[in-house]
C-alpha positions as CSV (number, residue, x, y, z in Angstrom):
1,M,41.3,10.9,-42.8
2,G,42.6,14.6,-43.3
3,T,45.9,13.7,-44.6
4,M,44.3,11.5,-47.2
5,E,42.2,14.4,-48.6
6,E,45.2,16.6,-48.7
7,F,47.3,14.0,-50.5
8,I,44.5,13.6,-53.2
9,D,44.4,17.3,-53.6
10,Y,48.1,17.3,-54.1
11,L,48.0,14.6,-56.9
12,K,45.3,16.5,-58.5
13,V,46.9,20.1,-58.4
14,N,50.6,19.3,-58.2
15,R,50.9,16.0,-60.0
16,R,48.0,16.6,-62.4
17,Y,47.4,12.8,-61.9
18,S,44.1,11.6,-63.8
19,P,40.7,11.4,-62.0
20,R,41.0,7.6,-62.3
21,T,44.5,7.5,-60.8
22,Q,43.3,9.6,-57.9
23,I,40.2,7.3,-57.3
24,L,42.6,4.2,-57.3
25,Y,45.2,5.7,-55.0
26,R,42.5,6.6,-52.7
27,E,41.0,3.0,-52.8
28,Y,44.4,1.3,-52.3
29,I,45.4,3.6,-49.4
30,G,42.0,3.0,-47.8
31,E,42.4,-0.7,-48.1
32,L,45.7,-0.3,-45.9
33,Y,43.9,1.7,-43.5
34,E,41.3,-1.1,-43.2
35,F,43.9,-3.9,-42.9
36,V,45.6,-1.8,-40.0
37,A,42.3,-0.9,-38.4
38,P,43.7,1.9,-36.2
39,D,42.1,3.8,-33.6
40,S,43.0,7.2,-35.0
41,E,44.7,8.9,-37.9
42,E,47.6,9.3,-35.6
43,D,47.7,5.6,-34.9
44,F,47.5,4.7,-38.7
45,L,50.6,7.0,-39.4
46,S,52.6,5.4,-36.5
47,S,51.7,1.9,-37.9
48,L,53.4,2.7,-41.4
49,K,56.2,0.2,-40.8
50,P,57.8,-2.4,-43.3
51,N,56.4,-5.2,-41.6
52,I,52.7,-4.1,-41.6
53,I,52.9,-3.3,-45.2
54,R,54.5,-6.7,-45.9
55,G,51.5,-8.3,-44.1
56,F,49.3,-6.1,-46.4
57,I,50.9,-7.4,-49.5
58,A,50.9,-11.1,-48.4
59,Q,47.2,-10.8,-47.5
60,G,46.4,-9.6,-51.0
61,L,48.5,-12.3,-52.9
62,D,46.8,-15.0,-50.6
63,S,43.6,-13.8,-51.5
64,G,44.4,-14.4,-55.3
65,L,45.4,-10.9,-56.2
66,S,48.0,-10.6,-59.0
67,P,51.7,-9.4,-58.3
68,R,50.9,-6.6,-60.8
69,T,47.9,-5.4,-58.7
70,M,49.7,-5.5,-55.4
71,N,52.7,-3.6,-57.1
72,L,50.3,-1.0,-58.1
73,K,49.0,-0.6,-54.5
74,L,52.8,-0.5,-53.2
75,S,53.2,2.4,-55.8
76,A,50.4,4.3,-54.4
77,I,51.3,3.8,-50.7
78,S,54.7,4.5,-51.6
79,S,53.6,8.0,-53.1
80,Y,51.7,8.5,-49.9
81,C,54.5,7.9,-47.6
82,S,56.7,10.0,-49.5
83,Y,54.2,12.9,-49.2
84,L,54.0,12.2,-45.5
85,M,57.7,12.4,-45.2
86,R,57.6,16.0,-46.9
87,K,54.9,17.1,-44.5
88,G,57.3,15.8,-41.6
89,L,54.5,13.5,-40.3
90,I,56.9,10.4,-40.7
91,D,60.6,9.7,-40.7
92,S,61.1,7.4,-43.7
93,N,59.3,5.6,-46.5
94,P,58.7,2.0,-45.3
95,V,57.8,0.9,-48.6
96,K,61.5,1.2,-49.6
97,K,62.2,-1.8,-47.4
98,V,59.5,-3.9,-48.8
99,Y,60.2,-6.6,-51.3
100,R,58.0,-6.1,-54.4
101,P,56.2,-9.4,-55.7
102,K,57.9,-10.6,-58.8
103,Q,55.6,-10.3,-61.7
104,S,55.8,-11.9,-65.1
105,K,56.1,-9.6,-68.1
106,K,53.0,-9.5,-70.2
107,L,54.0,-8.7,-73.8
108,P,51.5,-6.3,-75.5
109,E,48.9,-7.9,-78.0
110,F,48.7,-6.4,-81.4
111,Y,46.9,-7.0,-84.6
112,V,48.9,-8.1,-87.6
113,Q,49.5,-5.6,-90.3
114,S,47.7,-7.4,-93.0
115,A,44.6,-7.7,-90.8
116,M,44.7,-3.7,-90.6
117,E,45.1,-3.5,-94.3
118,N,42.0,-5.9,-94.9
119,Y,39.9,-3.5,-92.8
120,F,40.9,-0.4,-94.7
121,E,40.1,-2.2,-98.0
122,R,36.8,-3.2,-97.0
123,E,34.0,-1.3,-98.6
124,F,31.7,0.6,-96.4
125,D,28.5,3.1,-97.0
126,T,30.1,6.5,-97.8
127,G,26.7,7.9,-97.8
128,D,25.9,6.8,-94.1
129,F,27.7,9.5,-92.0
130,L,27.8,7.3,-88.8
131,A,29.3,4.6,-90.8
132,V,32.0,7.3,-92.1
133,R,32.5,8.3,-88.4
134,D,33.1,4.7,-86.9
135,R,35.7,4.2,-89.8
136,M,37.4,7.5,-89.1
137,V,37.6,6.6,-85.4
138,V,39.5,3.4,-86.1
139,S,41.7,5.2,-88.8
140,T,42.6,8.0,-86.4
141,L,43.4,5.7,-83.5
142,Y,45.5,3.4,-85.7
143,S,47.1,5.9,-87.9
144,T,48.4,8.3,-85.0
145,G,48.5,5.7,-82.1
146,I,46.7,8.1,-79.7
147,R,44.9,6.9,-76.6
148,R,41.0,6.7,-76.5
149,A,40.7,9.3,-74.0
150,E,43.0,11.5,-76.1
151,L,40.7,10.8,-79.2
152,A,37.4,11.5,-77.2
153,S,38.7,15.0,-76.1
154,L,40.3,15.9,-79.7
155,K,38.9,19.0,-81.0
156,I,38.7,20.2,-84.7
157,A,41.1,23.0,-83.7
158,N,43.7,20.4,-82.5
159,W,44.3,19.6,-86.4
160,D,46.7,21.8,-88.0
161,K,46.2,20.7,-91.5
162,S,48.8,22.9,-93.1
163,R,51.6,21.1,-90.9
164,S,49.7,17.7,-91.1
165,L,49.7,17.0,-87.3
166,F,47.4,16.9,-84.3
167,R,48.2,18.7,-81.0
168,I,47.4,16.1,-78.4
169,T,47.0,16.9,-74.6
170,G,48.1,13.6,-72.9
171,K,48.5,12.3,-69.6
172,G,49.6,15.0,-67.0
173,D,48.1,17.7,-69.4
174,K,51.4,17.2,-71.5
175,I,51.1,18.5,-74.9
176,R,52.8,16.7,-77.9
177,E,52.5,17.0,-81.6
178,V,51.6,13.8,-83.6
179,P,51.9,13.5,-87.3
180,V,48.8,13.0,-89.4
181,P,49.6,10.7,-92.6
182,G,48.5,12.1,-96.1
183,P,45.8,9.4,-96.3
184,L,44.4,10.1,-92.9
185,S,44.4,13.9,-93.6
186,E,42.4,13.2,-96.8
187,E,39.8,11.3,-94.9
188,L,39.5,14.1,-92.3
189,T,38.7,16.6,-95.0
190,K,35.9,14.4,-96.4
191,Y,34.6,13.6,-93.0
192,L,34.6,17.0,-91.8
193,E,32.4,18.1,-94.8
194,G,29.8,15.5,-93.6
195,F,30.3,16.3,-90.1
196,N,29.0,20.0,-90.4
197,S,26.1,18.8,-92.0
198,Y,25.3,16.1,-89.6
199,Y,26.1,18.3,-86.7
200,P,24.9,21.9,-87.2
201,E,25.8,22.5,-83.5
202,N,29.0,21.7,-82.0
203,P,29.8,24.3,-79.2
204,G,32.6,22.1,-77.8
205,G,34.4,22.0,-81.1
206,Y,34.9,18.4,-80.8
207,L,36.1,16.2,-83.9
208,F,34.0,13.3,-82.7
209,L,30.3,13.3,-81.3
210,T,28.0,10.5,-80.6
211,D,24.8,9.9,-82.6
212,S,23.0,12.4,-80.4
213,G,25.6,15.1,-80.8
214,Q,27.3,14.7,-77.4
215,P,31.1,14.5,-76.7
216,F,32.4,11.1,-76.7
217,Y,32.6,9.0,-73.6
218,L,35.4,6.1,-73.4
219,S,32.9,3.2,-73.5
220,F,31.4,4.8,-76.6
221,V,34.9,4.6,-78.3
222,N,35.3,1.1,-77.2
223,K,31.9,0.1,-78.5
224,I,32.7,1.6,-82.0
225,V,36.1,-0.1,-82.2
226,S,34.6,-3.5,-81.3
227,R,31.8,-3.3,-83.8
228,E,34.0,-2.1,-86.6
229,L,36.7,-4.7,-86.1
230,A,34.3,-7.5,-86.1
231,K,33.2,-6.5,-89.5
232,S,36.8,-7.8,-91.0
233,A,38.7,-10.8,-91.1
234,G,41.7,-11.3,-88.9
235,F,40.5,-9.7,-85.6
236,S,40.2,-12.7,-83.3
237,G,40.0,-12.2,-79.6
238,K,40.0,-8.7,-77.9
239,K,38.9,-5.7,-80.0
240,S,39.9,-2.5,-78.3
241,P,41.4,1.0,-78.9
242,H,44.5,0.1,-76.9
243,L,45.2,-2.7,-79.2
244,L,45.3,-0.4,-82.1
245,R,47.8,1.7,-80.3
246,H,50.0,-1.5,-79.8
247,S,49.5,-2.2,-83.3
248,I,50.7,0.9,-84.9
249,A,53.6,0.9,-82.5
250,T,54.7,-2.5,-83.4
251,H,54.0,-2.1,-87.3
252,L,56.1,1.1,-87.0
253,L,59.1,-0.8,-85.4
254,N,58.9,-3.5,-87.9
255,N,59.0,-0.9,-90.7
256,G,62.2,0.7,-89.4
257,A,61.0,3.5,-87.1
258,D,63.5,4.1,-84.2
259,L,62.2,3.6,-80.7
260,N,62.7,7.2,-79.7
261,S,60.5,8.5,-82.6
262,I,57.8,6.0,-81.5
263,K,58.2,7.0,-77.9
264,E,57.7,10.9,-78.8
265,V,54.5,10.0,-80.9
266,L,53.0,7.7,-78.3
267,G,53.6,10.1,-75.6
268,H,55.5,7.8,-73.4
269,S,57.1,9.4,-70.4
270,S,60.3,7.2,-70.6
271,L,61.9,4.9,-73.2
272,A,61.4,1.8,-71.2
273,A,57.6,2.0,-71.7
274,T,58.4,1.9,-75.5
275,Q,60.7,-0.8,-75.3
276,V,58.1,-3.5,-74.5
277,Y,57.3,-3.2,-78.2
278,T,60.5,-4.6,-79.3
279,H,59.7,-8.2,-78.9
280,N,57.2,-7.8,-81.7
281,S,59.9,-6.8,-84.0
282,F,60.8,-10.6,-84.2
283,E,58.6,-11.1,-87.2
284,Q,60.9,-8.6,-89.1
285,L,64.1,-10.1,-87.5
286,K,63.1,-13.6,-88.6
287,K,62.5,-12.5,-92.3
288,I,66.0,-10.9,-92.4
289,F,67.5,-14.1,-90.7
290,L,65.8,-16.4,-93.2
291,T,66.8,-14.4,-96.2
292,A,70.5,-14.1,-95.1
293,H,70.9,-17.8,-93.7
294,P,72.7,-19.9,-96.1
295,R,70.7,-22.9,-95.2
296,A,67.3,-21.2,-95.4
297,K,68.0,-20.1,-99.2
298,K,66.5,-22.3,-101.8
299,G,68.8,-25.5,-102.3
300,G,71.0,-24.6,-99.1
């Protein structure tokens, strides 16, 4: 489809969507195309009607796909239809008249603060540079809340030591400044001393490299985090970089940080994305409640 290629190019150049999002949008719209089974691209465009799209969504739900997945597909189709409207190829966006499947809100998982404290108190071989690097990965992810892709692309020059911050290039190539806590700054200084000896060549200027001196890839970050957290108590279930991000957001909130500050540090585009962490502050609320409640006090 010619318009599909133009649309994907628009997502890449104008909207600056990530390569993965471009792939997913192409896949979702391709699935709709197969569902319609048109004789031509013109036939497909004329078939973009609310009842056709409802049928596509119903088929997906019937096949066992989750409401969340179908809503993602609806978002891709809606974006495509909006693009077609601007090009004058269709008169209106049919997705606007399609009911979105109701999905249950999945609350973000997180590690308790005591588990993270146990991890950082654990002894490790400071003479083994790769062990130092792996711990540095976990420390950086948890201390800053950055995404795994942001960590993989992080360069030494992105660390402004004098101002104690990282300059992070996030989603949509948006640049934000993330504070680097004192302990992390000290760890980074020692880490770089060993880094320069272990990797005499670093043409890309990356802060983290694989065992063979190549830039990090995403699954390599996953592997390090999973391996590291398995060494300490308190990390049952999934062990991932994203849960470290959820954890620091939750711990910041529980320790008094305001939502807007957390939003800026995490690089969320809207406050709504950050508000999902408010449920995790229940632990703090419970402590306050039990401290203040007259019947919870000793002898009450």
